[in-house]
N, C-alpha and C positions, 0 to 999 in steps of 0.2 A: 273758521268763519273769516278770520283778521285776515285769512291768506287772499282768501275769493275777496275780500274786501283792497286787499294790494291790489291784487290782480286786474280789478277794474279799474281802479284808478289811475293805475299803468296806461292801459288799452285805453284811457278815455286822454289821459296827458297824451298819447304818443299819438289820436287821432287829431286831434286840438292844434296840431299844425299840420295836417298831411296840406299839402298843395292841390290836389286835384283829386276828383272822382270817377266813375265810369257808369257807365248806362249800355247793356248789352243791346246789340242791332240782333229783332228773333229771328230766327232760323230760316222761318219760310220768307223771308225777304230776299226780292229780286237781285239785290246789291249784291250778295255773294254769287250769281253767274254772272253776273257782267266786270266781278273781279277778277277772277276764272279767268273768263276771255282776255281781257286787257294783261293780267299776269302772262299768258300763253304769247301774246301778241310785243311783250317786251315792254311796257310803258311801266311798271312798277319795279320798286325796288324789292330786297327779299322782302318776301311775303308769307307769314304765316295764318293760312287759310284754312288748313287742315286743321287746326285745332277751332272747333266750333264753339260756341256763339264766342262772336269778334266785338269787345267795346266798339262803341260808336265813335268816341274821339281816336283810339287805334283807324277805323276805317276811311274817317276822315283824311287821316293823312296818309292813307293810299289810296285817296282819291286826288287829293291835293300833287300828289306825286307824278300821278297820270297826268294832269292839267300842264305840269311842267314838263313832262319828258321831250325830247327833241325828236321824237317820234307819236308826238301828238295832232301835228296837220296831216296824218295819214288817214287819221281814224277817217270812219266814217261819218254823212251826215248825223245820222241816228244815233251814232255812240256817245255823237260833241252835244246830243242834244240831252242825251240819257245822262252823262256827265254834269250839265249845270244843273239838271234835275237833284240829282243826288248830292252835289254841293249846298245848293239851297236846302235839302232838309236835315246834311248836317253842318248847318252853319253858325250853330249857337255853340256846339264845339269848339271854332277857333278860340273862344275865351281858354281852353284848357291845353293846347296845343302852340308849338313854334310856326307859327307862321312869319314864311319873310315878307318882309316888309321893312320901305330904308329906313325908318324909323327903330325896329326893332334891332338893327344889326346893327344899327350907330351910335351914337353917342348912351342914349339909354336902353340899356337890354335890358337891365334887370326889371320882370312882370311887375315884382311886388312895386317896387321904384314905379312905374308906368303907372300906376293902380294908385300909386297916393297922387301922383299929378293930375292923374285924370277926377279925382275926388277932391280935390280942392281948386280947379276949375272949376266944376260942379258945383260947390258949394259961392263960389265968386259970382256967377253966370246965374245959376236956378236952372241950367238945362247938362243934361246930357252930353259929355263930351268923350270923343275918342280919340287917342294919339296912335291906336294899330292900324289906320289906313280904313276903319272900315266904322260906318256909323251903328250907333247902339240904340234905334230907337227904339223906343216903345209900341210896341202893336195893341192897335185897341182890339175889341172881343169885336167880331162880329158872327152874327148867326149862323153866316152860308160861310164860311172861311172856314175848311179845317187844313190840320188840326188847331183845337182850341189852345191858344199859347196866351200865358199869365207871367208878368214878371213882377218883381220886386225887388229893387236893388239887385244884389247879383244872385237871387233866388229865379228857377225857373218850376211853373208846373206848366207839362202839355197832356193834354187830353184827347182822344182820338174815339171816338164814336166806333164800331164793329156788326158790320153783322152782314151775315150772306144767306140766301135760298139756293137750294141745289136740288136739282128734279134729276130722276133718275127713270127711262121706261126702258122695262125689261122685257123681251121679247125671248121666251128659252123654249128647250124640247120637255124641261123639265118645272113644272106648276110651281117647285119651291125658288126655284131660281126668275122665273118668270115673273114674279112679284117686284112691282116697281116701287124705287124707293124716295124718301123726299126728307129732307133737313134743312132744319130752321134754324140757325144761331142769332143768337144777340147779347150785348156785353158792350164793354171797352178797354180801354188799356189808357194806365196816368201813370207818369215818367217824369221824370226832374232833376232839379239839383237843388239842395240846400244851400249856400253858398260853394267855397270849396272847400266844406266836406265830408257832406254826403250825397249819393245819388243812389234814386231809389226806384222803383219798378212792379206795377204789378196790371197784370190783364186777366180777363173775368168774364167769362163768354158762360150760358147755357144753350142747351144744343135740346131740342125738342124732333123725334127724327119716326118717322113708320116707313117699314118692309121688317123684312126679313135679315134673323139675326146675325145670318154671315157680313149682309152689309151693316149692320150697324155696329158689330163688334170691330171690325176690320181686318176680321180674321185674316189668315192667309195670305197677307200681301204689304205695302210697304209705310199705308196709310197709317201714322198712329195710332197706337191704339186707345182703348177709355177707360175709366175708373166707373165707379160705382154707379149702375143702372138701377131709375125707375122707372114707374110705368105709371101713364095715366088713362085705362082702356088700352086700346091697338098705339097707344103712341108712349115709345122710350124715351123716358127724357135722361140727359149728364149735362154734368157741366164743366169746363174746366179753364183751373186758376194757377197762376205762373205771379210768384212775387216773390222779390227778394229786395235785399239793401246792400251798398256796396259804403266801401271806405277804402282808400288806396294812400301809400305813401310814394316816393318818390322812385323805390324800387320795383314794389308788389302790390297788389290789388285784393283786400277777402272781401267776401261773396260771400254773405249770408239768406238763404232763400230758399224756394221753391222754383225748379226748372229744369230743362232739358240740356243735355251736352249729345255733340257731334262732333266723332273723333275719327279721321279718317278722311280719303280721297273719292269715294263710292258714288257716285250718283244714284246707284240703287238702293243703296244701303252701307253700312260699316260692319265690320266683322267684329270691332272692341266694344266701342262705347259709341250706341246710336240714340235716335228720339223715335224707336219705334212703343215702348212703353210710355205713360202715361209721364206725365212730371214727376219727382219726386225732392223732398227737401235737402239740402246739403250746405256742405262749407266747403269754398271754395278758396283758394287761394293761386293766386298767377303773377307772374311774373319773368319780365323780360330782361335776362342782363346782358344784350346787347343787340345790337340789327341781325345779329347772324343766329341766337339761341336763344328762345322759350320755354317758358314751364307753366307745369299748371297741375294742381292736386285738387282734389276732390274728395270727403268722405261725405256717402248720400246712405237714408235712411228709406229700405227699399219696402213694398207690400211683398208678405212671402204667403198669404192666402192659406197657412196653413193652420188648423185650428191649433190654440192652445188647451188641452182639455186641465192642465194644471192648475190653471186660471179663472177658466169658463163656467157657467154654474146653473142651474137652474132658479125658478122663484111660484112658488105654486098660487100660482093666484085662484085657485078656487076651480070647483065645479069641474074637477080631474083636467085643468088647463097648466100647461107648464110652461114660462115665458122666457127660455133658454138665454143669457147673456154669452156673446162670444168674443174672446180675446184670441187674435193671432199672432205665431210667434213674433219675436222681433228678427228682422233680416236687413245686412249693410252693406254697404260696397267700398272700396277703398280704393283709390286709382290716381295714380299720376302718368303726365306723358313728357316728355321733354324733344322739343323738334330745335330740329336743327340743318341750316341752309348757308355747308359752305360758300355754295357758290349761288349767284340769280337763279340760276334755272336747275339749281339739285336740290331736293330737301331731304332729310329724313324723319322720320321720326320713330318715336321709341313708347314703347306702353306697358304698364303695371297694372292686370284687374285683379282685385283679390274680393269674393265674396263670402261672408261668415254670418253665423246667428246663434239664436239662442239665449244668449245671455246681452249680459251689457257691453257696450261698446268698448274695443281694444284700445289703451292707450296708445301701444304700441302701433296701432295703425293710422295714429292720428300725426305720425312722423313723417310732412311731407315727403323728405329726402332720402329717408331710409328703404332700400330694397324688400319688398315685400316675401320675395324669395326666402330673403332669409329670415323675416320676421316673423311667418308663419311657422317654422320650427320654438319659436317661443310660443307657440300656441298647441304643439304638438301634432302639427301638420294634419289640424281637423277643418284646414279648413280650403276652400279653392279655389288656384291661383291661376293668372291667364298671363301671357304675355304676348306684345304683337310691336310689327316692326311696319312702315312702311316707307316709299321711298317713290318720288316723283321727280321726275327726269322734261325736262322743253329740249330737246335737240334742235325744235326750229322756232320759227316768228309763227307760227299756221298747226304748232302739236303737242302735245303731250303725252308720253306713256308714262305710265302710274301701278303700281301694283303693291300689293298687301301679305303680313301671312299675319294670323293668328295661330299659337302654340297654346291647347289646353294643358293634353299631354304626349310628351312623347319619349322613348326607351331609345337614346341615344346609341346603343349597343346595335339595335338590327333595325336601323332609322333606315334603311337602303334593303331590307332582307324584304323582298314581294309576300313571303308566307309568316315570316315573326313580328313584321314591325307592328307596334301600335303606338300610330299617329295619329293622335284622334285634334287635329290640326282642321285649319280652313286659310284657303289661300284668295285675291282677287286679283284679277289682272286687266287692262284695260286702256285705251287710247281714244285722246279728243282730237278734232281738227276742227281747227278756225276757220272759218273759211278758206278753203284747201283750193276751190274754181272757181265759185260766186261769192262776191260781199255781203256778208250778213247769212250764210248758208252753214251751218254746223254740224262736225257730223260724230258720232260716240258708238262705240263697242267697249262688252263690259261684258265679263266673265266670273262668275264666283264660286266657290265650289269649296262644298261643306262634309267630313269625314263624316260618318258613326261616332255619336256619343260625344263630339264637339257640345259644350254648350250643358252637360249633363252633369252630378254625382252621385254618389253614393249614398251619399246623406242628402234629402230631397232638400231641406236649408240652404243647400250652397248652390243649387243649382242657378244658370244665368239671367234669372228671371226676375220682373217685377210687376205684381199683378200679373200674372196668369201668362206676361208680354217676353218674349226674348230679348234679357238687353244689348246684345251680337245685331247681326243678319237676319232679317224677321225669316225666313224661309227656317231657321235653326237647321237642328242634328240630318246628316245623312241626306243632303240634298246638293241642285246647281239648279243655277240661273243665270241662262244666256240673253243679254241685252240690245238691240241694236236702237239708237235714237238718231233723229234729224231735228234740227230747228232751223227754221228762215225766222227773221226778222224783217220787215217787212219795210218798217219805221219804229221810231220808238213808242209806237203805241198797239203797233199791230205785228203778233206773230203767231206762225203755224210748227207746233212739234209733233212727230209721228213716231210711235214707239211698238217695236217690237220685241217679246221677251217668249223664248223657251223653257221651261219650269218643268224639272223632275223631283219626285218627292218619296226617297225611301221608308222602311219603317224603323219602331224602335222595339228591340227584347229586352227582354228583362235589364236589369242591372249588375245581372253578375259576369255578363258577357264584356261588360263594359270593361273587367279589370282578367280576363280569362288570357291566356298565352299558352300559344299563340293564337290569334286574333280567329274566331271561327266563323265572323261576318265582314263581310268587303262591302267597297260602297254600291249605295244605293240595292244592298239587300235589300228583299220586302218590298221591292217595287212597287207603289201604291196607284199612283197617276199622275201624269203627264199634263201641264196646260200649259197651251199656247194660246200667246193677247198678242192681240193689235189695235193699236186706238192711231185716231186725229184725234186734234185738239184746236180750234182757234183762239186766241186771246184775244182781248183787246180791250186798253187801258180807256176808257170812254172821258172820264176827269180825271187828277190826282188822284190815283190809290182806288180808284172805283171802278173795278174788271166784271167785263163779261167772258164767259166761255162757255162756248159749245162744243160739240165733238161727238163722236161713234166709234166705238168700245166693240172686239169682238172677241168672244172667249170661247176656247176649243177645248175640254178637259175629258183625258180618256185613263178610264179608270180600271185598275189589274183587277178584278171580281175575285180572283184565287186568294189572296193576296189579302183583298178588302175582306173577304170571308172569315181569313185564320187570324185577322184585327177581331174580328168581331167573335169571333172563340176562345179569345184571349193568349194566342201566343203572341200576338207585338200589344205592346203598350202605351202606342201612339192613338190620339183617339180618331176617330174614322170621321173625316169633313167626308166626303163625297161618297155614296155609293152604289152611282151607276155612272157612263155617261155621261155630259150634256151639252148643250150649245145654249150659248147668251149673245143677243144682237142686243147691244144699251144705246141708248141717244140721250146726252146729257149734258143738259142747260147749269148754267150756274152766275150767278148774281150776288155782287158782296162788297163792301169796301172793308178795308183791311185784308182779304181774302184774294191773295192770287186765284 
């Protein structure tokens, strides 16, 4: 106990002298796509945007560099307008970064001295004074001005209401997929700063949804999955909650909370860490060693959905009724990532992810800089280790080429042997073209391939899942996906997106064959279905952060009935999602504040 109090006291002593703090930019924010476009156009410095979420203060620095770039005048008018809107959105974070100004670069260079002088002048005059070149005026609360911002000295509290109504009108030759879908979402987000010591964020929304389980559970698609489902008559309900608090030193940030991560550069999903599962509790350390190297580590608590018979028990309610209290087995993930940017137009990312459970957290996995490959030997190799490598190259100011590889298990001596190789890995390649022919018109092509047995493990607790969803690429093992996309931006408020995907999914056999040598199963064995999807969507920002979206989507699913029949008979272990061919035409409408 004495050691615990000593550690807590030392921690409080350290954070009492912290110079700044951080709040993340939510993963769905459109500023990420804007930043990627500006990076390709050559307006940013070295940019670590493959490790998301990104802190607001870091995002502000990228935006300021775009404004100061020598190529700024070459931007389209709508891009300049977008930039100004984003700079306004992140303007408060200027107090945490070194914004160039005549005063800051002159005699008064120390920020603490600058604040002391400002405080003295404010005490004498009774008014707020800013020597940084920008007024710090107190914004009065107004019911029609969003977001709501409340200031008190060096404290900031921001509240944003969140709501969305989405309606999907389906027409299909299958009665199940012809059922319409409605979703009503309401809630809000609160974030801010307590002086220069603490940053915080909370987001909570409730959803009420009507329709079939395929649409509600977000099965077999990129969209983030959901947690616990409730029901009221024919309505399904579920909530989504993120919350964290952050502490920062000059060199590193510590974040404790529940939120999602996304490591990678893919448009359709990430091979290593994605936001497909619901958010989960975690402890994160994020450090930037220079303008060419960034490191992030987290340890997360996942949902296994595997019943723990040793803890679960039943209570006799009488009248022959037993109330069962169910506990689930513990499950964790430890992950770290090193992103290196030797040149402005060249980046590398190196990641390690380790999944384990059925015991208390292992202290060795709380060492951020240890190699998990070596650390798992400490636990007798009972856990599931993965490694990922990704690379980005921008050869011109209108094109980016990228690729990723995720290694689950590999036999190096037989790596290139077509008959005996056991390469349980996935890879992703793509290219993104920004305005190659016409201003505002972008193209993307991306292909993702997952070999059989990736994300699986001989011990179910170590599978790469949380709450039943894959932690990596949403298709899971033995699948591939080809995506083609076109975006056209008419102005800073109106855009059109067109996308096509060709997705194939194979079977999964008994776990015995995962470790069989030579492997008896090849890519897409037991091919179960192919889905071709085409969609066109128009999006308009009515007022700031209020989006209206309309679109059309066509889905054609072709099922291999022979393999589906084998799966039903128990030949394969993966669930059967589709029993027969079907086509679906959908008209989609949504309107919401805080949702794109």
